[in-house]
Z-matrix of the N, CA and C atoms (Angstrom, degrees):
N
C 1 1.442
C 2 1.523 1 109.36
N 3 1.288 2 117.78 1 120.35
C 4 1.450 3 122.16 2 179.04
C 5 1.521 4 109.77 3 -118.18
N 6 1.298 5 115.69 4 136.95
C 7 1.454 6 121.18 5 -177.12
C 8 1.518 7 111.14 6 -88.41
N 9 1.335 8 115.90 7 132.61
C 10 1.462 9 123.18 8 173.38
C 11 1.524 10 106.23 9 -110.74
N 12 1.348 11 116.53 10 116.82
C 13 1.457 12 120.38 11 -173.83
C 14 1.525 13 112.89 12 -63.75
N 15 1.327 14 118.53 13 -11.18
C 16 1.457 15 120.66 14 177.05
C 17 1.525 16 112.37 15 -92.15
N 18 1.316 17 117.25 16 -7.02
C 19 1.460 18 122.25 17 -176.78
C 20 1.529 19 110.41 18 -117.68
N 21 1.355 20 117.72 19 153.55
C 22 1.461 21 119.53 20 177.24
C 23 1.531 22 111.26 21 -58.93
N 24 1.318 23 116.03 22 145.75
C 25 1.457 24 120.67 23 174.63
C 26 1.521 25 110.18 24 -73.23
N 27 1.327 26 116.44 25 -36.15
C 28 1.462 27 122.82 26 173.51
C 29 1.519 28 107.92 27 -125.51
N 30 1.329 29 116.36 28 128.89
C 31 1.460 30 120.78 29 -177.80
C 32 1.529 31 108.51 30 -141.80
N 33 1.341 32 115.81 31 102.84
C 34 1.466 33 121.85 32 -179.36
C 35 1.524 34 109.75 33 -112.23
N 36 1.345 35 115.68 34 136.27
C 37 1.464 36 121.35 35 178.48
C 38 1.517 37 109.04 36 -140.17
N 39 1.334 38 115.80 37 123.43
C 40 1.475 39 121.99 38 -178.87
C 41 1.534 40 110.52 39 49.67
N 42 1.318 41 115.01 40 39.13
C 43 1.465 42 121.22 41 -178.10
C 44 1.523 43 110.61 42 -74.57
N 45 1.325 44 116.42 43 134.68
C 46 1.467 45 121.00 44 174.31
C 47 1.519 46 109.58 45 -133.21
N 48 1.326 47 114.46 46 149.33
C 49 1.464 48 120.77 47 171.92
C 50 1.521 49 108.15 48 -140.50
N 51 1.324 50 115.52 49 119.76
C 52 1.457 51 120.95 50 -179.89
C 53 1.524 52 109.05 51 -94.64
N 54 1.324 53 115.73 52 121.46
C 55 1.459 54 120.58 53 178.00
C 56 1.522 55 109.34 54 -71.23
N 57 1.327 56 118.04 55 143.65
C 58 1.460 57 120.55 56 -179.23
C 59 1.526 58 112.01 57 -68.32
N 60 1.340 59 115.72 58 155.93
C 61 1.454 60 121.45 59 176.20
C 62 1.508 61 113.45 60 110.04
N 63 1.318 62 114.34 61 162.43
C 64 1.468 63 120.18 62 177.71
C 65 1.529 64 109.72 63 -68.04
N 66 1.319 65 115.99 64 148.90
C 67 1.464 66 122.04 65 -178.55
C 68 1.534 67 111.16 66 53.21
N 69 1.309 68 114.81 67 40.86
C 70 1.462 69 120.66 68 -173.25
C 71 1.523 70 111.71 69 -70.72
N 72 1.333 71 113.66 70 153.87
C 73 1.447 72 121.14 71 172.48
C 74 1.523 73 109.90 72 -89.38
N 75 1.311 74 115.22 73 159.81
C 76 1.460 75 121.01 74 177.78
C 77 1.528 76 108.43 75 -129.32
N 78 1.321 77 115.98 76 128.90
C 79 1.455 78 121.17 77 174.08
C 80 1.524 79 108.11 78 -88.26
N 81 1.328 80 115.99 79 130.45
C 82 1.458 81 121.14 80 -179.80
C 83 1.529 82 109.90 81 -123.97
N 84 1.338 83 115.48 82 130.03
C 85 1.465 84 121.93 83 178.69
C 86 1.520 85 107.30 84 -128.06
N 87 1.335 86 117.89 85 97.76
C 88 1.464 87 120.05 86 -176.97
C 89 1.537 88 113.34 87 -60.34
N 90 1.345 89 116.77 88 -43.88
C 91 1.468 90 119.75 89 -178.50
C 92 1.522 91 108.90 90 -160.15
N 93 1.325 92 116.18 91 130.35
C 94 1.457 93 120.70 92 178.51
C 95 1.518 94 108.71 93 -157.03
N 96 1.338 95 115.59 94 128.92
C 97 1.459 96 120.60 95 179.72
C 98 1.529 97 110.10 96 -135.17
N 99 1.322 98 114.76 97 148.37
C 100 1.462 99 121.91 98 172.08
C 101 1.521 100 106.89 99 -128.46
N 102 1.317 101 115.82 100 125.11
C 103 1.465 102 120.88 101 -177.25
C 104 1.525 103 111.03 102 -79.00
N 105 1.339 104 117.61 103 157.59
C 106 1.460 105 120.52 104 176.41
C 107 1.532 106 111.71 105 -56.19
N 108 1.333 107 115.86 106 135.62
C 109 1.458 108 124.77 107 177.24
C 110 1.526 109 113.18 108 66.77
N 111 1.315 110 117.30 109 9.85
C 112 1.460 111 120.89 110 176.59
C 113 1.527 112 108.72 111 -86.50
N 114 1.328 113 116.99 112 137.62
C 115 1.456 114 121.92 113 -179.49
C 116 1.534 115 108.12 114 -108.42
N 117 1.318 116 116.38 115 114.49
C 118 1.461 117 123.04 116 -170.09
C 119 1.519 118 110.93 117 -118.99
N 120 1.329 119 116.60 118 130.25
C 121 1.462 120 122.50 119 172.70
C 122 1.520 121 108.53 120 -104.34
N 123 1.329 122 116.27 121 134.30
C 124 1.462 123 122.23 122 176.67
C 125 1.520 124 107.90 123 -110.43
N 126 1.324 125 116.20 124 125.19
C 127 1.460 126 121.37 125 -178.76
C 128 1.526 127 109.23 126 -119.67
N 129 1.325 128 116.11 127 162.91
C 130 1.453 129 121.16 128 179.59
C 131 1.512 130 109.92 129 155.24
N 132 1.340 131 117.49 130 165.04
C 133 1.459 132 120.75 131 -177.12
C 134 1.525 133 112.49 132 -67.93
N 135 1.314 134 116.44 133 158.86
C 136 1.459 135 121.09 134 177.00
C 137 1.518 136 110.03 135 -60.87
N 138 1.334 137 116.14 136 142.52
C 139 1.454 138 120.86 137 175.88
C 140 1.508 139 115.72 138 85.11
N 141 1.342 140 118.02 139 7.20
C 142 1.469 141 119.39 140 -176.71
C 143 1.533 142 112.40 141 -91.73
N 144 1.341 143 117.48 142 -4.72
C 145 1.468 144 119.40 143 176.31
C 146 1.505 145 115.15 144 107.66
N 147 1.333 146 118.24 145 12.27
C 148 1.470 147 120.68 146 -177.25
C 149 1.537 148 111.25 147 -64.18
N 150 1.329 149 116.24 148 -47.68
C 151 1.464 150 119.85 149 -179.75
C 152 1.518 151 111.11 150 -64.55
N 153 1.321 152 117.08 151 -38.19
C 154 1.463 153 120.51 152 177.28
C 155 1.518 154 110.75 153 -60.30
N 156 1.328 155 116.89 154 -41.82
C 157 1.468 156 120.25 155 177.91
C 158 1.530 157 110.39 156 -60.92
N 159 1.324 158 117.75 157 -43.72
C 160 1.462 159 119.84 158 177.90
C 161 1.519 160 111.28 159 -60.88
N 162 1.319 161 117.39 160 -42.44
C 163 1.462 162 121.02 161 -178.22
C 164 1.527 163 111.55 162 -67.81
N 165 1.311 164 117.04 163 -29.44
C 166 1.458 165 120.26 164 172.93
C 167 1.526 166 110.44 165 -69.47
N 168 1.322 167 116.57 166 -43.49
C 169 1.464 168 120.94 167 -177.89
C 170 1.523 169 111.06 168 -58.99
N 171 1.336 170 117.64 169 -40.26
C 172 1.470 171 120.08 170 -176.54
C 173 1.522 172 112.78 171 -90.33
N 174 1.333 173 118.09 172 -3.25
C 175 1.451 174 120.54 173 176.41
C 176 1.512 175 115.17 174 85.89
N 177 1.330 176 118.22 175 11.66
C 178 1.466 177 120.24 176 172.02
C 179 1.523 178 109.35 177 -68.84
N 180 1.331 179 115.69 178 -36.96
C 181 1.464 180 122.31 179 172.40
C 182 1.523 181 108.61 180 -112.45
N 183 1.327 182 116.00 181 154.56
C 184 1.461 183 122.12 182 -179.30
C 185 1.528 184 108.97 183 -112.95
N 186 1.326 185 118.67 184 133.38
C 187 1.469 186 120.92 185 -178.99
C 188 1.522 187 112.40 186 -58.59
N 189 1.332 188 115.31 187 148.81
C 190 1.469 189 121.29 188 173.22
C 191 1.516 190 111.07 189 -84.21
N 192 1.321 191 117.19 190 -24.33
C 193 1.457 192 121.05 191 -179.74
C 194 1.510 193 110.80 192 -166.16
N 195 1.318 194 116.47 193 173.12
C 196 1.452 195 121.98 194 -177.86
C 197 1.507 196 111.36 195 75.18
N 198 1.327 197 116.27 196 -164.21
C 199 1.461 198 120.68 197 -179.29
C 200 1.524 199 110.21 198 -126.50
N 201 1.314 200 115.02 199 146.02
C 202 1.461 201 122.13 200 175.14
C 203 1.515 202 107.84 201 -145.64
N 204 1.319 203 115.35 202 116.02
C 205 1.458 204 121.46 203 177.52
C 206 1.527 205 108.56 204 -112.30
N 207 1.324 206 115.29 205 125.76
C 208 1.458 207 121.90 206 177.42
C 209 1.526 208 108.17 207 -118.61
N 210 1.328 209 116.67 208 123.13
C 211 1.460 210 121.91 209 -176.14
C 212 1.533 211 111.13 210 53.03
N 213 1.340 212 115.32 211 37.25
C 214 1.456 213 121.41 212 174.53
C 215 1.507 214 116.02 213 85.64
N 216 1.337 215 118.19 214 -1.45
C 217 1.462 216 121.32 215 -176.71
C 218 1.523 217 110.62 216 -114.55
N 219 1.330 218 115.63 217 135.54
C 220 1.459 219 121.48 218 174.58
C 221 1.526 220 108.29 219 -69.07
N 222 1.332 221 116.57 220 114.10
C 223 1.460 222 121.54 221 -176.53
C 224 1.526 223 111.34 222 -57.22
N 225 1.327 224 116.96 223 -38.63
C 226 1.466 225 120.98 224 -176.51
C 227 1.522 226 112.89 225 -67.84
N 228 1.330 227 116.94 226 -18.08
C 229 1.461 228 120.18 227 -176.67
C 230 1.525 229 113.00 228 -81.24
N 231 1.323 230 117.37 229 -8.96
C 232 1.458 231 121.54 230 -176.85
C 233 1.524 232 111.18 231 -103.56
N 234 1.323 233 116.77 232 141.24
C 235 1.441 234 121.56 233 173.03
C 236 1.515 235 110.81 234 -77.19
N 237 1.343 236 117.72 235 172.38
C 238 1.470 237 120.92 236 -177.54
C 239 1.526 238 113.39 237 -56.24
N 240 1.325 239 117.86 238 -44.31
C 241 1.467 240 120.43 239 -178.11
C 242 1.519 241 111.17 240 -65.21
N 243 1.329 242 116.38 241 -42.71
C 244 1.467 243 120.23 242 -179.76
C 245 1.526 244 110.77 243 -65.70
N 246 1.340 245 116.96 244 -39.02
C 247 1.471 246 119.01 245 177.28
C 248 1.519 247 110.65 246 -63.73
N 249 1.329 248 117.29 247 -39.59
C 250 1.454 249 120.61 248 178.50
C 251 1.517 250 112.30 249 -64.40
N 252 1.319 251 116.50 250 -43.39
C 253 1.465 252 119.80 251 -179.96
C 254 1.519 253 111.97 252 -64.18
N 255 1.324 254 116.82 253 -42.07
C 256 1.460 255 118.95 254 -178.70
C 257 1.526 256 111.50 255 -70.62
N 258 1.338 257 117.87 256 -30.99
C 259 1.468 258 119.26 257 174.12
C 260 1.528 259 110.17 258 -62.06
N 261 1.318 260 116.80 259 -43.13
C 262 1.465 261 120.37 260 180.00
C 263 1.520 262 111.70 261 -60.90
N 264 1.319 263 116.90 262 -37.45
C 265 1.455 264 120.62 263 -174.85
C 266 1.531 265 113.50 264 -85.01
N 267 1.326 266 116.99 265 -32.53
C 268 1.467 267 118.91 266 -165.49
C 269 1.515 268 116.06 267 -124.21
N 270 1.335 269 118.75 268 -14.07
C 271 1.460 270 121.15 269 -172.60
C 272 1.526 271 110.23 270 -128.11
N 273 1.331 272 115.82 271 129.93
C 274 1.457 273 121.26 272 171.31
C 275 1.512 274 109.22 273 -101.48
N 276 1.340 275 117.10 274 131.41
C 277 1.464 276 120.49 275 -172.91
C 278 1.527 277 111.25 276 -125.87
N 279 1.327 278 115.05 277 136.16
C 280 1.461 279 121.89 278 171.51
C 281 1.521 280 106.95 279 -128.13
N 282 1.325 281 116.50 280 108.76
C 283 1.454 282 120.57 281 178.40
C 284 1.523 283 110.96 282 -108.62
N 285 1.321 284 117.24 283 163.84
C 286 1.452 285 122.12 284 -172.98
C 287 1.523 286 113.00 285 -59.36
N 288 1.320 287 117.25 286 -31.10
C 289 1.464 288 120.81 287 -177.30
C 290 1.527 289 112.95 288 -78.73
N 291 1.338 290 117.76 289 -8.71
C 292 1.470 291 125.57 290 -178.48
C 293 1.525 292 112.42 291 70.58
N 294 1.355 293 118.88 292 -43.53
C 295 1.470 294 123.67 293 179.13
C 296 1.526 295 112.23 294 57.67
N 297 1.331 296 116.93 295 41.17
C 298 1.456 297 121.27 296 174.90
C 299 1.525 298 109.68 297 -85.00
N 300 1.330 299 116.61 298 147.62
C 301 1.458 300 121.60 299 178.10
C 302 1.525 301 109.01 300 -89.78
N 303 1.339 302 117.10 301 124.18
C 304 1.459 303 121.77 302 -173.40
C 305 1.524 304 113.86 303 -70.97
N 306 1.335 305 117.84 304 -22.40
C 307 1.458 306 119.57 305 -172.35
C 308 1.525 307 113.46 306 -92.91
N 309 1.329 308 117.72 307 2.74
C 310 1.464 309 120.77 308 175.34
C 311 1.528 310 108.94 309 -125.70
N 312 1.314 311 116.46 310 162.79
C 313 1.455 312 121.80 311 -175.74
C 314 1.527 313 112.07 312 -72.34
N 315 1.342 314 114.38 313 168.88
C 316 1.461 315 119.49 314 175.60
C 317 1.522 316 110.92 315 -59.21
N 318 1.330 317 116.93 316 -43.28
C 319 1.466 318 120.66 317 178.44
C 320 1.527 319 110.78 318 -59.47
N 321 1.326 320 117.14 319 -46.14
C 322 1.469 321 120.70 320 -179.56
C 323 1.522 322 111.09 321 -65.03
N 324 1.339 323 117.08 322 -33.62
C 325 1.465 324 119.88 323 175.54
C 326 1.519 325 110.99 324 -64.88
N 327 1.330 326 116.76 325 -40.33
C 328 1.463 327 119.65 326 -178.39
C 329 1.521 328 111.18 327 -64.57
N 330 1.333 329 116.92 328 -41.61
C 331 1.471 330 119.42 329 -175.78
C 332 1.529 331 112.53 330 -87.35
N 333 1.333 332 117.80 331 0.00
C 334 1.470 333 120.43 332 -174.60
C 335 1.524 334 112.15 333 -59.24
N 336 1.329 335 117.98 334 -48.30
C 337 1.466 336 119.59 335 -177.99
C 338 1.523 337 110.61 336 -64.74
N 339 1.333 338 116.65 337 -35.08
C 340 1.466 339 119.99 338 177.21
C 341 1.524 340 110.65 339 -64.90
N 342 1.331 341 116.19 340 -41.55
C 343 1.463 342 120.62 341 178.82
C 344 1.533 343 110.57 342 -63.29
N 345 1.332 344 115.97 343 -47.33
C 346 1.468 345 119.92 344 -178.17
C 347 1.524 346 111.42 345 -67.57
N 348 1.337 347 116.45 346 -31.04
C 349 1.453 348 120.38 347 -178.31
C 350 1.514 349 114.54 348 -86.42
N 351 1.343 350 117.30 349 -0.27
C 352 1.458 351 120.35 350 176.21
C 353 1.513 352 114.94 351 83.75
N 354 1.337 353 118.28 352 16.53
C 355 1.462 354 121.35 353 178.59
C 356 1.532 355 109.23 354 -72.19
N 357 1.321 356 117.57 355 149.10
C 358 1.453 357 122.36 356 175.49
C 359 1.527 358 109.26 357 -56.59
N 360 1.323 359 117.32 358 122.27
C 361 1.455 360 121.33 359 -171.48
C 362 1.527 361 112.62 360 -70.88
N 363 1.323 362 118.02 361 -32.56
C 364 1.464 363 119.36 362 176.69
C 365 1.524 364 109.98 363 -65.37
N 366 1.329 365 116.39 364 -44.22
C 367 1.467 366 120.70 365 177.56
C 368 1.520 367 110.54 366 -64.01
N 369 1.335 368 116.57 367 -42.39
C 370 1.460 369 120.78 368 -179.81
C 371 1.524 370 111.11 369 -63.32
N 372 1.338 371 116.79 370 -41.03
C 373 1.453 372 120.42 371 -179.89
C 374 1.515 373 112.32 372 -64.33
N 375 1.325 374 116.49 373 -43.26
C 376 1.461 375 120.09 374 178.77
C 377 1.522 376 110.84 375 -64.23
N 378 1.330 377 116.12 376 -41.53
C 379 1.469 378 119.49 377 179.48
C 380 1.531 379 110.45 378 -67.63
N 381 1.331 380 117.57 379 -38.23
C 382 1.465 381 121.18 380 178.82
C 383 1.526 382 110.73 381 -60.53
N 384 1.323 383 117.03 382 -43.94
C 385 1.462 384 120.17 383 -179.10
C 386 1.534 385 111.10 384 -67.83
N 387 1.320 386 116.92 385 -36.80
C 388 1.459 387 120.43 386 177.74
C 389 1.523 388 110.68 387 -65.47
N 390 1.327 389 116.79 388 -46.00
C 391 1.467 390 120.67 389 178.67
C 392 1.525 391 111.23 390 -62.98
N 393 1.331 392 116.74 391 -42.30
C 394 1.462 393 120.58 392 179.97
C 395 1.523 394 111.33 393 -62.02
N 396 1.329 395 116.60 394 -40.03
C 397 1.462 396 119.89 395 178.44
C 398 1.524 397 110.78 396 -62.72
N 399 1.328 398 116.43 397 -43.04
C 400 1.465 399 119.65 398 -179.11
C 401 1.520 400 112.25 399 -72.32
N 402 1.346 401 116.81 400 -22.75
C 403 1.463 402 120.84 401 176.33
C 404 1.531 403 112.09 402 -88.92
N 405 1.325 404 117.08 403 -2.92
C 406 1.452 405 120.88 404 177.76
C 407 1.518 406 114.75 405 76.74
N 408 1.337 407 117.72 406 25.71
C 409 1.467 408 120.27 407 -179.28
C 410 1.525 409 111.88 408 -124.95
N 411 1.335 410 117.17 409 21.08
C 412 1.459 411 119.00 410 -178.13
C 413 1.525 412 112.18 411 -61.49
N 414 1.343 413 117.14 412 -27.65
C 415 1.465 414 121.05 413 -179.19
C 416 1.529 415 112.76 414 -78.66
N 417 1.336 416 117.83 415 -5.97
C 418 1.472 417 121.21 416 -176.84
C 419 1.529 418 112.67 417 -104.48
N 420 1.315 419 119.03 418 -0.41
C 421 1.461 420 120.83 419 -167.01
C 422 1.523 421 114.11 420 -62.27
N 423 1.325 422 118.17 421 -26.59
C 424 1.463 423 120.22 422 -179.82
C 425 1.521 424 113.22 423 -90.50
N 426 1.328 425 116.77 424 -2.88
C 427 1.459 426 120.40 425 -179.42
C 428 1.528 427 110.93 426 -87.95
N 429 1.319 428 115.98 427 152.12
C 430 1.458 429 120.91 428 173.65
C 431 1.530 430 108.85 429 -86.14
N 432 1.318 431 117.15 430 156.11
C 433 1.468 432 120.32 431 -173.33
C 434 1.526 433 114.89 432 -53.27
N 435 1.321 434 118.07 433 -34.03
C 436 1.473 435 119.42 434 -178.24
C 437 1.535 436 112.20 435 -65.60
N 438 1.336 437 116.94 436 -16.62
C 439 1.456 438 120.70 437 178.13
C 440 1.529 439 112.02 438 -97.36
N 441 1.316 440 115.95 439 8.40
C 442 1.462 441 120.88 440 179.57
C 443 1.517 442 110.26 441 -107.18
N 444 1.323 443 116.09 442 150.81
C 445 1.460 444 120.29 443 172.16
C 446 1.522 445 109.75 444 -71.21
N 447 1.323 446 116.36 445 168.29
C 448 1.468 447 120.17 446 177.05
C 449 1.525 448 110.65 447 -59.82
N 450 1.318 449 116.13 448 -41.69
C 451 1.458 450 118.94 449 179.56
C 452 1.516 451 112.54 450 -64.83
N 453 1.340 452 116.59 451 -39.85
C 454 1.463 453 119.79 452 177.78
C 455 1.525 454 111.22 453 -65.78
N 456 1.338 455 116.58 454 -40.39
C 457 1.465 456 119.88 455 177.07
C 458 1.522 457 110.47 456 -61.30
N 459 1.316 458 116.42 457 -39.63
C 460 1.459 459 120.08 458 -179.97
C 461 1.527 460 111.24 459 -63.98
N 462 1.330 461 116.38 460 -39.20
C 463 1.457 462 119.87 461 179.67
C 464 1.527 463 111.40 462 -70.74
N 465 1.327 464 117.55 463 -33.60
C 466 1.464 465 120.47 464 173.09
C 467 1.526 466 109.54 465 -60.99
N 468 1.335 467 116.73 466 -44.32
C 469 1.463 468 120.63 467 -179.77
C 470 1.526 469 111.46 468 -63.19
N 471 1.329 470 117.27 469 -37.35
C 472 1.467 471 120.82 470 177.88
C 473 1.523 472 110.06 471 -65.86
N 474 1.332 473 117.43 472 -44.65
C 475 1.467 474 120.59 473 178.65
C 476 1.525 475 110.97 474 -61.94
N 477 1.317 476 116.78 475 -40.11
C 478 1.471 477 120.25 476 178.53
C 479 1.523 478 110.66 477 -61.58
N 480 1.329 479 117.17 478 -38.59
C 481 1.467 480 120.61 479 -179.61
C 482 1.521 481 112.01 480 -66.94
N 483 1.334 482 116.88 481 -27.60
C 484 1.461 483 120.95 482 -175.12
C 485 1.519 484 113.95 483 -93.91
N 486 1.328 485 118.00 484 -18.57
C 487 1.463 486 120.81 485 -167.55
C 488 1.529 487 113.23 486 -63.32
N 489 1.333 488 118.10 487 -30.73
C 490 1.467 489 120.77 488 -176.89
C 491 1.527 490 113.54 489 -86.95
N 492 1.333 491 117.44 490 3.58
C 493 1.469 492 121.62 491 -176.50
C 494 1.539 493 110.79 492 55.11
N 495 1.335 494 116.96 493 58.17
C 496 1.470 495 120.21 494 -175.36
C 497 1.525 496 112.46 495 -70.99
N 498 1.331 497 115.33 496 160.61
C 499 1.463 498 121.37 497 176.43
C 500 1.527 499 111.61 498 -79.81
N 501 1.343 500 116.38 499 -27.66
C 502 1.461 501 122.39 500 -179.21
C 503 1.521 502 108.36 501 -132.79
N 504 1.331 503 116.47 502 130.05
C 505 1.466 504 122.71 503 178.25
C 506 1.522 505 107.38 504 -114.60
N 507 1.332 506 115.82 505 120.87
C 508 1.465 507 122.08 506 -175.62
C 509 1.526 508 108.63 507 -118.79
N 510 1.328 509 116.36 508 122.68
C 511 1.466 510 121.04 509 -174.62
C 512 1.521 511 110.91 510 -127.59
N 513 1.329 512 115.80 511 132.07
C 514 1.467 513 122.02 512 175.26
C 515 1.521 514 107.86 513 -111.09
N 516 1.323 515 116.37 514 105.34
C 517 1.459 516 123.26 515 -177.66
C 518 1.535 517 111.56 516 53.30
N 519 1.333 518 117.87 517 59.09
C 520 1.460 519 120.04 518 -175.74
C 521 1.517 520 114.61 519 -66.75
N 522 1.348 521 117.93 520 -14.97
C 523 1.462 522 120.48 521 179.88
C 524 1.524 523 111.72 522 -116.70
N 525 1.325 524 117.68 523 17.36
C 526 1.457 525 121.17 524 -173.09
C 527 1.508 526 115.45 525 -61.86
N 528 1.341 527 118.50 526 -26.38
C 529 1.459 528 121.62 527 -178.53
C 530 1.526 529 112.76 528 -114.16
N 531 1.330 530 116.45 529 21.69
C 532 1.460 531 120.42 530 -176.54
C 533 1.519 532 111.01 531 -115.92
N 534 1.343 533 116.22 532 150.89
C 535 1.457 534 118.98 533 175.22
C 536 1.529 535 108.67 534 -75.06
N 537 1.342 536 117.53 535 163.76
C 538 1.467 537 120.14 536 -172.67
C 539 1.523 538 114.28 537 -55.21
N 540 1.335 539 118.44 538 -41.57
C 541 1.466 540 119.05 539 -178.04
C 542 1.519 541 111.02 540 -66.96
N 543 1.329 542 117.17 541 -41.06
C 544 1.458 543 120.17 542 179.24
C 545 1.525 544 110.98 543 -70.41
N 546 1.338 545 117.67 544 -32.05
C 547 1.464 546 121.17 545 178.34
C 548 1.522 547 110.67 546 -58.94
N 549 1.332 548 115.92 547 -46.54
C 550 1.448 549 119.71 548 179.21
C 551 1.514 550 112.47 549 -62.21
N 552 1.336 551 116.90 550 -38.35
C 553 1.458 552 121.02 551 179.46
C 554 1.531 553 111.19 552 -65.22
N 555 1.346 554 116.56 553 -42.91
C 556 1.459 555 120.10 554 -177.10
C 557 1.525 556 111.30 555 -69.47
N 558 1.334 557 117.18 556 -42.64
C 559 1.463 558 119.19 557 176.99
C 560 1.524 559 109.60 558 -64.67
N 561 1.326 560 117.06 559 -36.96
C 562 1.458 561 119.75 560 175.86
C 563 1.513 562 112.00 561 -62.83
N 564 1.337 563 116.80 562 -39.76
C 565 1.462 564 120.86 563 177.31
C 566 1.525 565 110.67 564 -62.48
N 567 1.337 566 116.52 565 -46.15
C 568 1.465 567 120.26 566 179.04
C 569 1.517 568 110.50 567 -61.62
N 570 1.309 569 116.48 568 -46.13
C 571 1.469 570 121.05 569 -178.27
C 572 1.534 571 110.87 570 -63.71
N 573 1.315 572 117.22 571 -46.90
C 574 1.466 573 120.34 572 -178.16
C 575 1.520 574 111.59 573 -64.31
N 576 1.336 575 116.75 574 -41.95
C 577 1.463 576 120.05 575 179.10
C 578 1.521 577 110.51 576 -65.31
N 579 1.330 578 116.24 577 -41.25
C 580 1.464 579 120.07 578 178.83
C 581 1.521 580 110.85 579 -60.84
N 582 1.323 581 116.12 580 -44.31
C 583 1.466 582 119.71 581 179.26
C 584 1.529 583 111.14 582 -64.26
N 585 1.329 584 116.42 583 -37.90
C 586 1.462 585 120.37 584 -177.36
C 587 1.522 586 112.53 585 -67.35
N 588 1.341 587 116.67 586 -34.22
C 589 1.469 588 119.83 587 -176.26
C 590 1.526 589 112.30 588 -105.15
N 591 1.337 590 117.14 589 4.52
C 592 1.460 591 120.67 590 178.58
C 593 1.510 592 113.86 591 72.19
N 594 1.328 593 116.86 592 31.73
C 595 1.465 594 121.13 593 -177.61
C 596 1.528 595 111.37 594 -93.88
N 597 1.325 596 114.31 595 164.63
C 598 1.459 597 123.93 596 176.89
C 599 1.520 598 108.19 597 -108.03
N 600 1.329 599 117.59 598 142.43
C 601 1.464 600 121.82 599 -179.78
C 602 1.519 601 109.72 600 -119.81
N 603 1.330 602 116.70 601 134.09
C 604 1.466 603 121.72 602 168.31
C 605 1.515 604 107.05 603 -131.72
N 606 1.322 605 116.05 604 127.88
C 607 1.458 606 120.74 605 -175.47
C 608 1.517 607 111.17 606 -137.32
N 609 1.314 608 115.39 607 139.63
C 610 1.460 609 122.49 608 168.88
C 611 1.526 610 107.02 609 -93.39
N 612 1.316 611 117.38 610 132.33
C 613 1.459 612 119.74 611 -179.62
C 614 1.522 613 111.33 612 -150.50
N 615 1.342 614 114.27 613 148.73
C 616 1.462 615 121.15 614 169.66
C 617 1.524 616 110.57 615 -108.50
N 618 1.326 617 116.65 616 8.84
C 619 1.462 618 122.03 617 -173.68
C 620 1.528 619 110.08 618 -98.12
N 621 1.347 620 117.77 619 100.60
C 622 1.472 621 119.29 620 -177.80
C 623 1.526 622 112.69 621 -65.02
N 624 1.329 623 117.10 622 -20.22
C 625 1.447 624 120.63 623 -177.30
C 626 1.514 625 114.36 624 -69.76
N 627 1.344 626 117.81 625 -15.41
C 628 1.476 627 119.58 626 -177.50
C 629 1.527 628 112.31 627 -106.76
N 630 1.321 629 118.40 628 -2.64
C 631 1.461 630 120.08 629 -173.98
C 632 1.523 631 112.77 630 -63.55
N 633 1.329 632 117.19 631 -27.82
C 634 1.453 633 120.21 632 179.07
C 635 1.519 634 113.80 633 -66.27
N 636 1.342 635 116.83 634 -14.04
C 637 1.463 636 120.58 635 179.35
C 638 1.522 637 112.54 636 -83.80
N 639 1.332 638 117.41 637 -5.73
C 640 1.459 639 121.29 638 -177.93
C 641 1.523 640 110.88 639 -104.74
N 642 1.326 641 115.08 640 154.75
C 643 1.464 642 120.17 641 179.12
C 644 1.521 643 111.71 642 -71.79
N 645 1.320 644 115.97 643 -33.62
C 646 1.463 645 119.69 644 177.50
C 647 1.519 646 109.51 645 -151.48
N 648 1.337 647 115.01 646 154.49
C 649 1.464 648 122.66 647 176.26
C 650 1.516 649 108.06 648 -118.61
N 651 1.328 650 116.13 649 129.59
C 652 1.459 651 122.32 650 -177.40
C 653 1.521 652 108.98 651 -116.61
N 654 1.330 653 117.44 652 126.52
C 655 1.456 654 121.11 653 172.48
C 656 1.525 655 108.38 654 -78.08
N 657 1.329 656 116.13 655 123.39
C 658 1.470 657 120.66 656 -176.44
C 659 1.520 658 111.45 657 -54.67
N 660 1.339 659 116.93 658 -36.00
C 661 1.459 660 120.43 659 -178.57
C 662 1.510 661 113.75 660 -66.21
N 663 1.327 662 117.54 661 -17.49
C 664 1.458 663 120.77 662 179.02
C 665 1.524 664 112.45 663 -85.43
N 666 1.332 665 117.39 664 -17.24
C 667 1.468 666 119.71 665 -178.48
C 668 1.527 667 113.17 666 -116.01
N 669 1.346 668 117.33 667 -13.96
C 670 1.462 669 119.43 668 -174.06
C 671 1.517 670 110.45 669 -146.42
N 672 1.330 671 115.02 670 160.56
C 673 1.464 672 120.83 671 176.70
C 674 1.510 673 109.43 672 -143.70
N 675 1.322 674 115.40 673 152.47
C 676 1.464 675 122.20 674 172.79
C 677 1.506 676 107.95 675 -109.49
N 678 1.328 677 117.15 676 129.60
C 679 1.457 678 120.73 677 178.95
C 680 1.520 679 109.57 678 -146.21
N 681 1.287 680 116.20 679 166.11
C 682 1.460 681 119.91 680 178.51
C 683 1.519 682 110.30 681 -64.63
N 684 1.320 683 115.61 682 132.87
C 685 1.469 684 119.78 683 179.03
C 686 1.511 685 110.33 684 -66.46
N 687 1.309 686 114.80 685 142.98
C 688 1.466 687 119.24 686 177.95
C 689 1.516 688 109.77 687 -80.39
N 690 1.302 689 116.21 688 143.71
C 691 1.466 690 120.51 689 -178.42
C 692 1.514 691 110.98 690 -65.84
């Protein structure tokens, strides 16, 4: 996935995703775009499909219909391996589950995507330590995730998303386990890093205290709907 600064970073048209199972629901997104370097917050009630939309944008899920272009590439045109490789190179992700590996240290978790993506490890290590210091977790880098608090694990996940200098940063409740003062610091870190590397941010959040850090706030109900899938 390569970004063209003249084209939207995310461009969805008549996008649909049918959830598996009998009597399944279908997520429908008639039109949704995110411009290059634009920082967008998506808000809405739990269960309305916000996380599903993020997973479609990054290629974890594949659309059932319509078109979805992320960083200029049609997500549906890529196989699973190709989607995984392009995520490593171009997209930083923070999801609610954190997805940290318990058997390696916080530092090793932060540099993992850089290692898998072929980034210079000395550069990645220096950047990881710098990000950790600014996130307030430099003292935890030698600990394994099970010895970290939920908030510390969340900050490790944020640093991991930023370490590769991605073109697109996608966050699902990035401040969900943080107190208000730390929430502002972490969103500020994401915003500042994105601006420094020319990246675009899209985040799902229920935290009204961080919305001022985004260029625009989108109500999920205004761009998408959940309805019963047609047979």
